[in-house]
KEBAKOL-25311 format. One record per residue (C-alpha): residue number from 1; residue in three letters; z, x, y. Coordinates in nm, 2 decimals, always signed. Example, Ala and Ser with C-alpha at 12.3 -4.5 7.8 and 13.67 -1.06 7.14 Angstrom:
k:1 r:ALA c3:+0.78 c1:+1.23 c2:-0.45
k:2 r:SER c3:+0.71 c1:+1.37 c2:-0.11
//
This chain:
k:1 r:MET c3:+10.14 c1:+8.51 c2:+11.96
k:2 r:LYS c3:+10.07 c1:+8.87 c2:+11.89
k:3 r:THR c3:+9.96 c1:+8.99 c2:+11.55
k:4 r:ASP c3:+10.23 c1:+9.23 c2:+11.41
k:5 r:ILE c3:+10.05 c1:+9.55 c2:+11.32
k:6 r:THR c3:+10.36 c1:+9.75 c2:+11.20
k:7 r:GLN c3:+10.55 c1:+9.49 c2:+10.98
k:8 r:ALA c3:+10.38 c1:+9.59 c2:+10.66
k:9 r:LEU c3:+10.43 c1:+9.97 c2:+10.73
k:10 r:VAL c3:+10.81 c1:+9.90 c2:+10.80
k:11 r:ALA c3:+10.83 c1:+9.70 c2:+10.47
k:12 r:GLU c3:+10.68 c1:+10.00 c2:+10.29
k:13 r:HIS c3:+10.94 c1:+10.22 c2:+10.45
k:14 r:ARG c3:+11.21 c1:+10.01 c2:+10.27
k:15 r:LEU c3:+11.08 c1:+10.11 c2:+9.93
k:16 r:ILE c3:+11.02 c1:+10.48 c2:+10.02
k:17 r:LEU c3:+11.40 c1:+10.49 c2:+10.15
k:18 r:ARG c3:+11.51 c1:+10.35 c2:+9.81
k:19 r:MET c3:+11.33 c1:+10.64 c2:+9.64
k:20 r:ILE c3:+11.48 c1:+10.89 c2:+9.89
k:21 r:ALA c3:+11.82 c1:+10.77 c2:+9.80
k:22 r:LEU c3:+11.74 c1:+10.83 c2:+9.44
k:23 r:LEU c3:+11.62 c1:+11.18 c2:+9.52
k:24 r:GLU c3:+11.94 c1:+11.25 c2:+9.71
k:25 r:ARG c3:+12.16 c1:+11.12 c2:+9.44
k:26 r:ASN c3:+11.99 c1:+11.29 c2:+9.16
k:27 r:ALA c3:+11.93 c1:+11.62 c2:+9.34
k:28 r:ALA c3:+12.32 c1:+11.65 c2:+9.40
k:29 r:ARG c3:+12.38 c1:+11.57 c2:+9.03
k:30 r:THR c3:+12.12 c1:+11.83 c2:+8.93
k:31 r:ALA c3:+12.29 c1:+12.09 c2:+9.17
k:32 r:ALA c3:+12.62 c1:+12.01 c2:+9.00
k:33 r:GLY c3:+12.47 c1:+12.06 c2:+8.66
k:34 r:ASP c3:+12.50 c1:+11.69 c2:+8.57
k:35 r:PHE c3:+12.14 c1:+11.57 c2:+8.57
k:36 r:THR c3:+11.85 c1:+11.72 c2:+8.39
k:37 r:ASN c3:+11.60 c1:+11.42 c2:+8.37
k:38 r:TRP c3:+11.29 c1:+11.63 c2:+8.47
k:39 r:GLN c3:+11.07 c1:+11.30 c2:+8.41
k:40 r:PHE c3:+11.26 c1:+11.15 c2:+8.71
k:41 r:TYR c3:+11.14 c1:+11.43 c2:+8.95
k:42 r:LEU c3:+10.77 c1:+11.40 c2:+8.81
k:43 r:ASP c3:+10.80 c1:+11.03 c2:+8.85
k:44 r:GLY c3:+10.94 c1:+11.10 c2:+9.21
k:45 r:VAL c3:+10.65 c1:+11.33 c2:+9.29
k:46 r:ASP c3:+10.41 c1:+11.06 c2:+9.16
k:47 r:PHE c3:+10.57 c1:+10.80 c2:+9.38
k:48 r:ILE c3:+10.56 c1:+11.01 c2:+9.68
k:49 r:ARG c3:+10.20 c1:+11.13 c2:+9.64
k:50 r:ASN c3:+10.05 c1:+10.78 c2:+9.54
k:51 r:TYR c3:+10.28 c1:+10.55 c2:+9.71
k:52 r:ALA c3:+10.42 c1:+10.72 c2:+10.01
k:53 r:ASP c3:+10.13 c1:+10.95 c2:+10.09
k:54 r:ARG c3:+9.80 c1:+10.80 c2:+9.96
k:55 r:PHE c3:+9.90 c1:+10.44 c2:+10.01
k:56 r:HIS c3:+10.14 c1:+10.42 c2:+10.31
k:57 r:HIS c3:+10.06 c1:+10.75 c2:+10.50
k:58 r:ALA c3:+9.70 c1:+10.69 c2:+10.45
k:59 r:LYS c3:+9.72 c1:+10.35 c2:+10.64
k:60 r:GLU c3:+9.92 c1:+10.52 c2:+10.91
k:61 r:GLU c3:+9.69 c1:+10.82 c2:+10.96
k:62 r:ASP c3:+9.36 c1:+10.64 c2:+10.91
k:63 r:VAL c3:+9.43 c1:+10.32 c2:+11.08
k:64 r:LEU c3:+9.74 c1:+10.30 c2:+11.32
k:65 r:PHE c3:+9.73 c1:+10.65 c2:+11.43
k:66 r:SER c3:+9.36 c1:+10.63 c2:+11.50
k:67 r:ALA c3:+9.41 c1:+10.30 c2:+11.69
k:68 r:LEU c3:+9.67 c1:+10.48 c2:+11.90
k:69 r:VAL c3:+9.45 c1:+10.78 c2:+11.98
k:70 r:LYS c3:+9.16 c1:+10.53 c2:+12.07
k:71 r:ASN c3:+9.40 c1:+10.36 c2:+12.30
k:72 r:GLY c3:+9.49 c1:+10.66 c2:+12.52
k:73 r:MET c3:+9.75 c1:+10.85 c2:+12.32
k:74 r:PRO c3:+9.65 c1:+11.22 c2:+12.30
k:75 r:ARG c3:+9.59 c1:+11.35 c2:+11.94
k:76 r:GLU c3:+9.76 c1:+11.69 c2:+12.03
k:77 r:ASN c3:+10.11 c1:+11.72 c2:+12.17
k:78 r:SER c3:+10.19 c1:+11.37 c2:+12.11
k:79 r:PRO c3:+10.41 c1:+11.15 c2:+11.88
k:80 r:VAL c3:+10.09 c1:+11.12 c2:+11.65
k:81 r:ALA c3:+10.06 c1:+11.49 c2:+11.61
k:82 r:ALA c3:+10.43 c1:+11.53 c2:+11.54
k:83 r:MET c3:+10.41 c1:+11.26 c2:+11.27
k:84 r:LEU c3:+10.10 c1:+11.43 c2:+11.12
k:85 r:MET c3:+10.29 c1:+11.75 c2:+11.12
k:86 r:GLU c3:+10.58 c1:+11.59 c2:+10.94
k:87 r:HIS c3:+10.36 c1:+11.44 c2:+10.67
k:88 r:ASP c3:+10.21 c1:+11.78 c2:+10.60
k:89 r:GLN c3:+10.57 c1:+11.93 c2:+10.58
k:90 r:GLY c3:+10.66 c1:+11.65 c2:+10.34
k:91 r:ARG c3:+10.36 c1:+11.74 c2:+10.12
k:92 r:ALA c3:+10.47 c1:+12.11 c2:+10.10
k:93 r:TYR c3:+10.82 c1:+12.00 c2:+9.99
k:94 r:VAL c3:+10.68 c1:+11.77 c2:+9.73
k:95 r:LEU c3:+10.45 c1:+12.06 c2:+9.59
k:96 r:ASP c3:+10.75 c1:+12.29 c2:+9.58
k:97 r:MET c3:+10.96 c1:+12.02 c2:+9.39
k:98 r:GLU c3:+10.67 c1:+11.97 c2:+9.14
k:99 r:THR c3:+10.62 c1:+12.35 c2:+9.09
k:100 r:ALA c3:+10.99 c1:+12.38 c2:+9.01
k:101 r:VAL c3:+11.00 c1:+12.10 c2:+8.75
k:102 r:GLN c3:+10.67 c1:+12.25 c2:+8.59
k:103 r:LYS c3:+10.85 c1:+12.59 c2:+8.57
k:104 r:THR c3:+11.15 c1:+12.43 c2:+8.43
k:105 r:LEU c3:+10.94 c1:+12.25 c2:+8.15
k:106 r:ASP c3:+10.76 c1:+12.56 c2:+8.08
k:107 r:GLY c3:+11.10 c1:+12.73 c2:+8.00
k:108 r:LEU c3:+11.16 c1:+12.93 c2:+8.30
k:109 r:PRO c3:+11.55 c1:+12.90 c2:+8.38
k:110 r:GLY c3:+11.70 c1:+12.89 c2:+8.73
k:111 r:GLN c3:+11.46 c1:+12.64 c2:+8.90
k:112 r:GLU c3:+11.73 c1:+12.38 c2:+8.98
k:113 r:SER c3:+11.82 c1:+12.53 c2:+9.32
k:114 r:THR c3:+11.44 c1:+12.53 c2:+9.43
k:115 r:LEU c3:+11.40 c1:+12.17 c2:+9.29
k:116 r:THR c3:+11.71 c1:+12.04 c2:+9.46
k:117 r:GLU c3:+11.68 c1:+12.23 c2:+9.80
k:118 r:ASN c3:+11.31 c1:+12.08 c2:+9.82
k:119 r:ALA c3:+11.40 c1:+11.73 c2:+9.72
k:120 r:LEU c3:+11.69 c1:+11.73 c2:+9.97
k:121 r:ALA c3:+11.48 c1:+11.87 c2:+10.25
k:122 r:TYR c3:+11.21 c1:+11.61 c2:+10.17
k:123 r:ALA c3:+11.47 c1:+11.34 c2:+10.18
k:124 r:GLU c3:+11.62 c1:+11.46 c2:+10.52
k:125 r:LEU c3:+11.27 c1:+11.49 c2:+10.67
k:126 r:LEU c3:+11.16 c1:+11.16 c2:+10.56
k:127 r:ARG c3:+11.47 c1:+10.98 c2:+10.67
k:128 r:GLU c3:+11.43 c1:+11.12 c2:+11.01
k:129 r:HIS c3:+11.06 c1:+11.07 c2:+11.01
k:130 r:ILE c3:+11.09 c1:+10.70 c2:+10.91
k:131 r:GLY c3:+11.36 c1:+10.66 c2:+11.18
k:132 r:LYS c3:+11.12 c1:+10.78 c2:+11.44
k:133 r:GLU c3:+10.84 c1:+10.57 c2:+11.34
k:134 r:ASP c3:+11.05 c1:+10.24 c2:+11.29
k:135 r:ASP c3:+11.24 c1:+10.30 c2:+11.63
k:136 r:ILE c3:+11.01 c1:+10.47 c2:+11.85
k:137 r:LEU c3:+10.63 c1:+10.50 c2:+11.74
k:138 r:TYR c3:+10.59 c1:+10.16 c2:+11.58
k:139 r:PRO c3:+10.74 c1:+9.96 c2:+11.88
k:140 r:LEU c3:+10.52 c1:+10.18 c2:+12.11
k:141 r:ALA c3:+10.21 c1:+10.08 c2:+11.90
k:142 r:GLU c3:+10.32 c1:+9.71 c2:+11.93
k:143 r:ARG c3:+10.32 c1:+9.75 c2:+12.30
k:144 r:VAL c3:+10.01 c1:+9.94 c2:+12.38
k:145 r:ILE c3:+9.75 c1:+9.83 c2:+12.12
k:146 r:PRO c3:+9.57 c1:+9.53 c2:+12.26
k:147 r:GLU c3:+9.55 c1:+9.20 c2:+12.08
k:148 r:ALA c3:+9.17 c1:+9.23 c2:+12.05
k:149 r:LEU c3:+9.22 c1:+9.53 c2:+11.80
k:150 r:ARG c3:+9.51 c1:+9.39 c2:+11.60
k:151 r:GLY c3:+9.30 c1:+9.19 c2:+11.36
k:152 r:GLU c3:+9.08 c1:+9.49 c2:+11.29
k:153 r:ILE c3:+9.39 c1:+9.70 c2:+11.22
k:154 r:VAL c3:+9.54 c1:+9.43 c2:+10.97
k:155 r:SER c3:+9.20 c1:+9.42 c2:+10.80
k:156 r:ALA c3:+9.18 c1:+9.79 c2:+10.76
k:157 r:TYR c3:+9.53 c1:+9.79 c2:+10.62
k:158 r:GLN c3:+9.42 c1:+9.51 c2:+10.35
k:159 r:GLN c3:+9.10 c1:+9.72 c2:+10.27
k:160 r:ALA c3:+9.32 c1:+10.04 c2:+10.22
k:161 r:GLU c3:+9.54 c1:+9.84 c2:+9.98
k:162 r:ALA c3:+9.25 c1:+9.70 c2:+9.79
k:163 r:ARG c3:+9.11 c1:+10.05 c2:+9.75
k:164 r:ALA c3:+9.45 c1:+10.18 c2:+9.64
k:165 r:ASN c3:+9.51 c1:+9.92 c2:+9.36
k:166 r:SER c3:+9.64 c1:+9.58 c2:+9.39
k:167 r:ASP c3:+9.93 c1:+9.65 c2:+9.15
k:168 r:LEU c3:+10.05 c1:+9.97 c2:+9.31
k:169 r:SER c3:+10.34 c1:+9.83 c2:+9.51
k:170 r:GLU c3:+10.47 c1:+9.63 c2:+9.22
k:171 r:GLN c3:+10.44 c1:+9.93 c2:+8.98
k:172 r:TYR c3:+10.64 c1:+10.16 c2:+9.22
k:173 r:ARG c3:+10.90 c1:+9.89 c2:+9.31
k:174 r:LYS c3:+10.95 c1:+9.85 c2:+8.92
k:175 r:LEU c3:+10.98 c1:+10.24 c2:+8.89
k:176 r:VAL c3:+11.25 c1:+10.26 c2:+9.17
k:177 r:GLU c3:+11.44 c1:+9.97 c2:+9.03
k:178 r:ARG c3:+11.44 c1:+10.14 c2:+8.68
k:179 r:TYR c3:+11.60 c1:+10.45 c2:+8.83
k:180 r:GLU c3:+11.83 c1:+10.25 c2:+9.04
k:181 r:GLN c3:+11.98 c1:+10.09 c2:+8.72
k:182 r:GLU c3:+12.06 c1:+10.43 c2:+8.58
//
């Protein structure tokens, strides 16, 4: 039986999509003038940076994508290059969201449209991005990466998780659940 090398990443996508749904919901409420919980956006930025980016994207970029390149996928002009570009675009949206929240907290009015535009752009980008990974790139990885490398990939994921913090997934799952209850 083949070792599944993308199952953990797909599972992490589920939590990321739950946070994206919260961003979409609350950005629409902010745009309508009905939601001013700026801490939610700071928590969202923290979730994206630490869970989606440092924890999840790091495993993709440092482990899975590297394995794909080692197994013949070009680094440039390839699905890997496209995914990396989208990761960078997502980081830019998150920085702009954070900047808008900080300006709001510093008393500068009128940041809501910048905040909501970037939150919604990030959400749209990530929904499409996750769809491409789950439906195209991950199944491709499952087909092309030989069994001999799969244990090494799973081990590298586990090492990345250990470096991140054993409670990270639980911490962010609880954060998402708390905001889902609002």
